[in-house]
C-alpha positions in Angstrom: -103.3 9.7 -23.5 -105.8 13.0 -22.8 -108.4 12.9 -20.2 -110.8 15.8 -19.9 -112.1 16.8 -16.9 -115.7 15.6 -17.9 -114.7 12.2 -18.6 -113.2 11.7 -15.5 -116.1 13.6 -12.9 -117.9 10.8 -15.0 -115.6 7.7 -13.7 -115.6 9.7 -10.9 -119.4 9.8 -10.0 -120.1 6.1 -11.4 -117.2 4.8 -8.5 -118.9 6.9 -6.1 -122.6 5.8 -7.1 -121.1 2.0 -6.8 -120.0 2.9 -3.0 -123.4 4.5 -2.5 -125.6 1.4 -3.6 -123.3 -0.9 -1.5 -123.7 0.7 2.0 -127.1 1.3 1.3 -127.9 -2.9 0.5 -125.6 -3.3 3.9 -128.4 -2.0 5.7 -131.7 -3.7 4.3 -131.0 -6.7 6.9 -134.7 -7.3 9.4 -135.7 -9.3 12.0 -138.1 -11.7 9.1 -135.4 -11.1 6.2 -132.6 -13.4 4.9 -129.8 -11.1 5.3 -130.4 -10.4 9.5 -131.1 -12.7 12.5 -134.1 -12.0 14.2 -134.7 -9.5 17.3 -132.0 -7.3 15.6 -132.1 -3.9 14.7 -132.5 -2.9 11.2 -128.9 -1.1 9.9 -129.5 2.5 9.4 -129.1 4.2 6.3 -126.7 6.9 5.9 -127.9 10.2 5.3 -126.8 13.1 4.2 -126.5 16.2 6.8 -125.4 19.3 5.4 -124.0 21.8 7.8 -124.4 25.6 7.5 -122.6 27.8 4.8 -119.2 28.4 6.0 -116.9 31.3 4.4 -113.1 30.7 4.5 -111.5 33.4 6.6 -109.3 34.3 3.5 -112.6 35.2 1.5 -114.6 36.9 4.3 -110.8 39.3 5.1 -111.1 40.2 1.1 -114.6 40.6 1.2 -114.3 43.3 3.7 -111.4 45.0 2.5 -113.9 45.0 -1.0 -116.6 46.9 0.9 -114.1 49.6 1.7 -113.3 49.8 -1.6 -117.0 49.8 -2.9 -117.4 52.8 -0.5 -114.9 54.8 -1.8 -116.2 54.1 -5.7 -120.3 55.2 -4.9 -118.2 58.2 -3.4 -115.9 59.2 -5.7 -119.0 58.7 -8.7 -121.2 60.6 -6.8 -119.3 63.8 -5.6 -115.9 63.0 -7.1 -114.8 65.6 -10.1 -115.4 62.7 -13.3 -116.1 62.9 -16.7 -119.1 60.8 -18.1 -116.2 58.4 -19.4 -114.5 57.7 -16.0 -117.7 57.8 -13.6 -119.4 54.7 -16.0 -116.0 52.5 -15.8 -115.9 52.7 -12.3 -119.2 51.7 -11.5 -119.3 48.6 -13.9 -116.0 48.0 -12.4 -117.7 48.5 -8.4 -121.3 46.5 -10.0 -118.7 43.1 -10.8 -117.0 43.8 -7.7 -120.0 43.6 -5.4 -121.6 40.4 -7.5 -118.1 38.8 -6.9 -118.6 39.4 -3.2 -122.1 38.8 -2.9 -121.5 35.3 -4.5 -118.8 34.8 -2.3 -121.1 35.2 0.5 -124.2 33.8 -0.6 -122.2 30.3 -1.6 -119.4 29.4 1.1 -118.0 26.5 1.7 -120.5 23.5 2.1 -119.4 21.3 4.9 -120.8 18.0 4.2 -120.9 15.5 6.7 -122.5 11.9 7.0 -124.4 10.3 9.5 -122.9 7.2 10.8 -124.6 3.9 10.0 -125.5 1.1 12.4 -124.3 -1.7 11.8 -126.2 -4.8 11.4 -125.5 -7.4 13.9 -124.0 -10.4 12.2 -125.6 -14.3 12.3 -122.6 -15.8 13.5 -118.9 -15.3 14.4 -117.6 -16.7 11.3 -119.4 -14.6 8.8 -118.8 -11.5 7.8 -121.9 -9.1 8.1 -123.1 -6.9 5.3 -122.6 -3.7 7.0 -118.7 -5.2 7.2 -118.5 -6.3 4.0 -120.5 -2.8 2.6 -117.6 -1.0 4.7 -114.9 -2.7 2.8 -116.8 -2.0 -0.2 -116.9 1.6 0.3 -113.2 1.5 1.4 -112.8 -0.3 -2.2 -114.8 2.0 -3.9 -112.7 5.0 -2.2 -109.5 3.3 -3.4 -110.2 2.8 -6.4 -111.6 7.3 -6.9 -107.6 7.9 -5.6 -106.4 5.7 -8.6 -108.4 7.5 -10.8 -107.3 10.8 -9.8 -104.1 9.9 -9.5 -104.2 8.3 -13.0 -105.7 11.2 -14.3 -102.7 13.4 -13.5 -101.4 13.6 -16.6 -99.7 16.5 -16.9 -100.7 17.4 -21.0 -104.2 17.2 -19.6 -106.3 20.4 -20.4 -107.3 20.2 -16.7 -107.7 18.4 -13.4 -110.3 18.1 -10.7 -109.4 19.4 -7.8 -108.8 17.0 -4.4 -111.0 17.2 -1.5 -112.6 20.2 0.0 -110.1 20.8 2.9 -111.2 21.4 6.4 -114.3 19.1 5.8 -115.2 16.4 8.7 -117.3 13.2 8.1 -119.7 12.3 11.2 -118.5 8.2 10.5 -115.5 6.7 11.1 -115.3 6.1 7.3 -111.9 7.0 6.2 -111.2 9.1 3.7 -109.0 9.3 0.4 -108.2 12.8 -0.2 -108.4 13.3 -3.9 -104.5 15.3 -5.1 -104.7 18.2 -6.6 -103.3 18.4 -10.0 -101.5 21.0 -11.6 -102.6 22.3 -15.6 -99.4 22.9 -17.4 -101.2 23.4 -20.9 -102.6 26.0 -19.3 -100.1 27.7 -19.1 -99.4 27.6 -23.0 -103.2 28.6 -23.9 -103.6 32.1 -24.1 -106.2 33.0 -21.5 -106.9 35.8 -18.7 -106.0 34.8 -15.1 -109.4 35.7 -14.1 -111.0 32.9 -16.6 -108.4 30.4 -15.5 -109.1 31.4 -11.5 -113.3 30.6 -12.6 -112.2 27.4 -14.4 -111.1 26.2 -11.2 -113.0 27.4 -8.9 -115.4 25.2 -11.0 -113.4 22.5 -11.0 -113.1 22.3 -7.0 -116.9 22.6 -6.6 -117.4 19.7 -9.0 -114.7 17.3 -6.7 -116.7 18.9 -3.8 -120.1 16.8 -5.2 -117.8 13.6 -5.8 -116.4 13.2 -3.0 -120.1 13.7 -1.5 -121.3 10.9 -3.9 -118.1 8.9 -2.9 -119.2 9.4 0.8 -122.7 7.7 0.0 -124.7 10.8 0.1 -126.1 13.1 -2.7 -124.0 16.0 -4.3 -124.9 19.4 -3.3 -125.4 21.8 -5.8 -122.5 22.9 -7.4 -121.9 26.7 -6.9 -118.6 28.2 -8.5 -117.6 30.7 -5.6 -115.3 33.5 -5.9 -111.9 32.6 -4.2 -110.2 35.3 -2.3 -107.7 35.7 -4.8 -109.7 36.7 -7.5 -111.7 39.2 -4.7 -108.6 40.8 -3.8 -107.8 41.6 -7.6 -110.9 42.6 -8.5 -110.6 45.1 -5.4 -107.3 46.5 -6.5 -108.1 46.5 -10.3 -110.8 49.3 -8.9 -108.8 50.8 -6.6 -106.3 51.8 -8.9 -108.9 52.9 -11.0 -110.4 55.1 -8.9 -107.2 56.5 -8.3 -106.3 57.7 -11.8 -110.1 58.5 -12.5 -110.2 60.7 -9.6 -106.4 61.4 -8.4 -105.7 60.1 -4.7 -109.6 59.3 -4.0 -110.1 62.4 -1.9 -112.5 65.1 -2.5 -112.6 68.4 -0.7 -115.9 70.0 -0.5 -115.4 73.4 0.3 -117.4 75.0 3.0 -120.9 76.8 1.7 -120.8 80.8 1.9 -121.8 82.0 5.2 -125.2 84.5 5.0 -122.9 87.9 5.5 -120.9 86.9 2.0 -124.3 85.7 0.3 -125.5 89.3 1.3 -122.0 90.7 0.4 -122.2 89.2 -2.9 -125.8 90.0 -3.4 -124.7 93.7 -3.2 -121.8 93.3 -5.2 -124.1 92.0 -8.0 -126.9 94.5 -7.9 -124.0 97.3 -7.5 -122.3 95.7 -11.0 -125.6 95.9 -12.4 -126.4 99.6 -11.7 -123.3 100.3 -13.1 -123.8 98.2 -16.3 -127.3 99.8 -16.2 -125.8 103.6 -16.1 -122.7 102.7 -18.4 -125.7 101.7 -20.8 -127.8 105.0 -20.5 -125.2 106.9 -20.7 -124.2 105.6 -23.9 -127.6 105.9 -25.0 -128.1 109.6 -24.1 -124.3 110.1 -25.6 -125.9 108.7 -29.1 -129.0 110.6 -28.4 -126.9 113.9 -28.2 -124.7 113.0 -31.3 -128.2 112.5 -33.3 -129.9 115.3 -31.9 -126.4 117.1 -32.7 -126.4 115.7 -36.5 -129.9 116.8 -36.5 -129.8 120.2 -35.5 -126.8 121.0 -37.9 -129.1 119.7 -40.6 -131.6 121.5 -39.7 -129.8 124.4 -39.4 -128.1 124.3 -42.6 -132.0 123.9 -44.6 -132.6 126.8 -42.3 -129.8 128.7 -43.7 -131.3 127.8 -47.0 -134.7 128.8 -46.7 -133.4 132.3 -46.4 -133.3 132.4 -50.1 -136.3 132.2 -50.6 -139.2 134.8 -50.3 -141.7 134.9 -47.4 -144.3 132.1 -49.0 -142.1 131.3 -51.7 -139.8 128.5 -50.0 -140.2 124.9 -51.7 -141.5 121.9 -50.0 -138.1 120.3 -50.6 -136.7 122.9 -47.8 -139.5 122.6 -45.7 -139.5 119.5 -42.8 -143.0 117.7 -42.0 -144.4 117.0 -38.3 -144.5 113.7 -37.2 -148.2 114.7 -35.0 -149.5 116.4 -37.9 -149.9 117.2 -41.9 -148.6 120.7 -41.4 -144.6 122.0 -42.6 -142.4 124.4 -40.8 -138.8 125.7 -41.6 -136.5 122.8 -40.2 -134.9 124.2 -37.1 -138.4 125.1 -36.3 -140.0 121.7 -36.5 -137.3 119.9 -34.7 -137.7 122.3 -31.9 -141.8 121.5 -31.8 -141.2 117.9 -31.9 -139.6 118.0 -28.9 -142.0 120.6 -27.4 -144.9 117.8 -28.5 -142.9 115.6 -26.7 -143.2 117.3 -23.3 -146.8 117.8 -23.8 -148.0 114.6 -24.6 -145.8 113.7 -21.4 -148.6 115.9 -19.4 -151.6 115.8 -21.2 -151.9 112.7 -22.7 -152.3 113.4 -26.3 -150.6 115.8 -29.4 -150.5 119.3 -29.9 -153.3 120.3 -32.4 -151.5 122.2 -34.9 -154.4 123.8 -37.5 -151.7 125.9 -39.7 -148.1 126.0 -40.3 -146.4 127.1 -43.4 -148.4 129.4 -45.4 -147.5 130.3 -49.1 -147.7 133.4 -50.7 -151.2 132.4 -52.3 -152.8 131.1 -48.6 -151.8 134.3 -47.2 -153.7 136.2 -49.5 -156.5 133.9 -49.2 -156.5 134.4 -45.3 -156.5 138.5 -45.8 -159.2 137.9 -48.1 -161.3 136.2 -45.2 -160.2 138.1 -42.2 -159.8 141.4 -43.4 -157.6 143.3 -41.0 -156.9 140.2 -38.5 -154.6 138.9 -40.8 -151.4 140.3 -41.8 -150.4 141.5 -44.6 -149.4 139.0 -47.7 -145.6 138.2 -47.7 -145.2 139.7 -44.5 -146.5 136.8 -42.2 -144.3 134.9 -39.8 -146.4 132.0 -41.5 -144.9 132.4 -44.9 -141.1 132.0 -43.5 -142.3 128.7 -41.9 -141.9 130.1 -38.2 -145.6 130.3 -37.0 -148.4 127.8 -36.0 -151.8 128.0 -35.0 -153.3 125.5 -32.3 -156.4 124.4 -31.0 -157.4 121.3 -28.4 -157.4 124.1 -25.5 -154.5 126.3 -26.0 -156.8 128.6 -28.4 -158.4 130.1 -25.3 -156.6 132.1 -22.1 -156.8 130.8 -18.9 -156.8 127.2 -20.0 -154.7 124.4 -18.4 -153.5 123.9 -22.0 -152.0 127.7 -22.5 -150.7 128.2 -19.6 -148.7 124.9 -19.8 -147.2 126.6 -23.1 -147.4 129.6 -21.2 -144.8 128.4 -18.9 -142.6 125.6 -21.2 -142.6 126.4 -24.0 -140.1 129.1 -24.1 -137.6 126.4 -23.3 -137.4 125.3 -26.9 -137.7 128.5 -28.6 -140.9 128.8 -29.2 -142.9 131.9 -27.7 -146.0 134.0 -27.6 -146.0 137.6 -29.1 -147.0 140.4 -27.2 -149.3 141.7 -29.8 -151.2 138.4 -29.3 -151.3 138.6 -25.6 -154.7 139.2 -23.9 -153.4 142.9 -23.8 -151.7 142.9 -27.0 -152.7 144.9 -30.5 -154.6 141.4 -31.7 -155.2 139.1 -29.2 -154.3 135.9 -30.3 -153.8 132.7 -27.7 -153.5 130.0 -30.9 -150.4 132.0 -32.0 -146.9 131.1 -31.7 -143.4 131.5 -33.0 -140.4 129.8 -33.3 -138.2 133.2 -32.1 -134.6 131.7 -33.6 -133.1 133.8 -36.2 -129.8 133.3 -38.1 
């Protein structure tokens, strides 16, 4: 017949309570009562005197080893080269082990003792006192407890209560009957994990401790399933293997930081690399600009050659090129050179050249000659008709001005010149008139 652990616990508790009642009745005699003789001391009632929490040496040793591995786990999760998943697994295992160690240290093995009872004096020598009968009842109860426990040693039972707690000394002279430690053969056939089996055994041991306290006539202490040393060692080994698997040999090498000299050298090298990259980029940009300028110059020369096929003042607009800073047109090579000259002028004075006249058609030359008379060139002979002359304003139209002096010093670099006849001592002094002197 199978017996559950809870049925056995209930039977043991019932027997223990019966023994407790018998012991309590033994101490009720007094001088004025029927159970005691006058003048005798009242029998003291047994009372529990729990001692301080005691931790088994094996549990203490296992906890200390666990502390060392937990320290490694903290270091590895902070400094180790772990993936996010590995770090999470190590932290979870460390949390479980820490909780187990804390429970073991906070719970321990409560050593329960019973205060000795003062036996009341017997009325006569022929009759046993209540205290003696209570002691006999307690012994009988203990025998019944042992009998029930022995009968519970059914090899087919799913679980059995653990025996009396070892290392516990009762404070009175009563003899305790140790409950046998029963095996659980059926557990081997059940597909359970080792941790679940050990947790069940620990809970059973705590329950047996409470039953023994009840059988001794006291109150059962709070049942706390303290982890065993074996469970702590097993969890410690599991965490240690996890650390080694995640971080090799669990040794993290920390490289010393660079020295100030190394930092300065690295900074200088970085600056040199940036400067080299900037120089290469500038060279590439300059090469692109030169290539584009060369292509534009080649196109301008072709356009200039094409303009030679037309007479003075007869060049169509499709052969001429406009200016980006003025509405006038010029021969394409002259226009390109004037664009470059204007860039240098603008960088110096902050504004572009003020071009008031550029290419003149034959009809325009006739109109100018009619208005200026001898100061204008004969129609069909003016450089304006070839698209190679400009008239400027904005200060350049006056000899000696800053703008005029700048043009005199720099215009020649771009192919533009001030003709001799337009100089102050020339036949027709015109400071505003400038010509592009390149011919093909």
